[in-house]
Structure formats: C-alpha cells, structure tokens
C-alpha positions in Angstrom: 205.1 -220.3 -343.7 203.8 -221.5 -340.4 202.9 -225.0 -339.3 200.2 -225.3 -336.6 200.4 -228.8 -335.3 198.1 -228.2 -332.3 194.8 -228.7 -334.3 196.0 -232.2 -335.3 196.9 -233.1 -331.8 193.7 -231.7 -330.2 191.7 -233.4 -333.0 193.2 -236.8 -332.2 193.1 -236.4 -328.4 189.7 -234.8 -328.0 187.7 -236.5 -330.7 184.6 -236.7 -328.6 185.0 -233.3 -326.9 183.2 -230.9 -329.3 183.7 -228.0 -327.0 187.5 -228.5 -326.8 187.7 -228.9 -330.6 185.6 -225.8 -331.2 187.7 -223.7 -328.8 190.9 -224.9 -330.5 189.6 -223.9 -334.0 188.3 -220.6 -332.7 191.7 -219.9 -331.2 193.5 -220.8 -334.5 191.0 -218.7 -336.5 191.8 -215.7 -334.3 195.6 -216.2 -334.7 195.3 -216.6 -338.4 193.1 -213.5 -338.6 195.7 -211.5 -336.6 198.5 -212.7 -339.0 196.5 -211.8 -342.1 195.9 -208.3 -340.8 199.6 -207.8 -340.2 200.8 -208.9 -343.6 199.5 -207.2 -346.7 199.6 -208.4 -350.3 200.5 -212.0 -349.3 199.1 -215.3 -350.3 197.5 -217.0 -347.3 197.1 -220.7 -347.9 195.7 -223.0 -345.2 195.9 -226.8 -345.8 195.0 -229.7 -343.7 197.1 -232.9 -344.1 194.0 -235.1 -343.8 190.4 -235.3 -342.7 188.9 -237.2 -339.8 185.9 -239.5 -339.5 185.1 -241.7 -336.5 188.6 -241.1 -335.2 190.4 -242.3 -338.4 192.2 -240.3 -341.1 190.4 -239.8 -344.3 191.6 -238.7 -347.7 189.3 -235.7 -347.6 191.3 -232.7 -346.3 190.6 -229.0 -346.3 192.2 -225.9 -347.9 191.4 -222.2 -347.8 193.2 -219.4 -349.7 192.8 -215.7 -350.0 193.3 -215.8 -353.8 191.1 -217.7 -356.3 192.6 -221.1 -357.4 189.5 -222.6 -359.0 190.5 -226.1 -357.9 188.1 -229.0 -357.7 189.1 -231.7 -355.1 192.8 -231.0 -355.0 195.3 -233.4 -353.4 197.7 -232.1 -350.9 200.5 -232.7 -353.3 198.9 -230.3 -355.8 199.9 -227.4 -353.7 203.6 -227.9 -354.4 203.2 -226.5 -357.9 201.0 -223.7 -356.7 203.5 -222.6 -354.1 206.3 -223.0 -356.6 204.5 -220.8 -359.1 203.8 -218.2 -356.4 207.5 -218.1 -355.4 208.9 -218.0 -358.9 206.3 -216.2 -361.0 204.4 -213.9 -358.8 207.2 -211.6 -357.8 207.8 -213.0 -354.4 211.5 -212.7 -355.0 213.4 -210.2 -357.1 215.5 -211.5 -360.0 218.8 -210.2 -358.6 220.4 -213.3 -357.2 217.3 -214.6 -355.4 217.1 -217.9 -357.3 219.3 -219.6 -354.7 217.0 -218.4 -351.9 213.9 -219.7 -353.7 215.6 -223.1 -354.2 216.6 -223.1 -350.5 213.0 -222.4 -349.4 211.6 -225.2 -351.6 214.4 -227.6 -350.5 213.6 -226.8 -346.8 209.9 -227.4 -347.4 210.8 -230.7 -349.0 213.0 -231.8 -346.1 210.2 -231.0 -343.7 208.0 -233.4 -345.6 205.6 -230.9 -347.3 206.5 -232.2 -350.8 
C-alpha cells in the first residue's frame, strides 16, 4: 500500500493551474505504471478520498483497479470490505500463522484513518 498525498496538495494549491495539475497527474501515472510493471499478480487499487469542484471537496471520488469489481458509485468506505476479502480470501497470506499479520495490516490501515 502506498499513499500519494502530492496529488491532493497540488490539487488544492494549483486549482487554477491546469498545466501544473496535468504535470502532477502525468508524473503519478508514470510512477504507478512503473510500480505495476514491477509487481506481478497483485491487486492495484487507486482511490481518491474526494472529488473537487470550484475549489471545494465533493462526494464524488475516483477509483481504478486492475481487477473487475462491478461496482456502481461505491463509497470510499466500501473498499474496506474489498481489501479485507483480498487479504483473507484471495491467498494474499498463507494459512500458517499469518492471521496475526493480516490483522496487524488491517489495524494499521484503520489507525491511519483508511477505515
């Protein structure tokens, strides 16, 4: 899991600077592309915490994932269960004593405010 805060900061500070916003998103697109080429057979989920309109937060966010989820207008909180299912049911961890590690990952995400 990686948290890129720069897009949020640039979005707020450079609201009227389309060139700066475009450059920021192109840079992030390149970085994410590099990451996805280096890790195989992984779930790549990109989620925004909010949308923007006229400099204000909106409830409309964005998500992109490399596996089909068939979601219609999900809320950011809907991804908790999706991530939990991936960690517990998709073989992300072996069954030999890894339950504690899974719980620690989920607890850490919760402490960071993701859930």
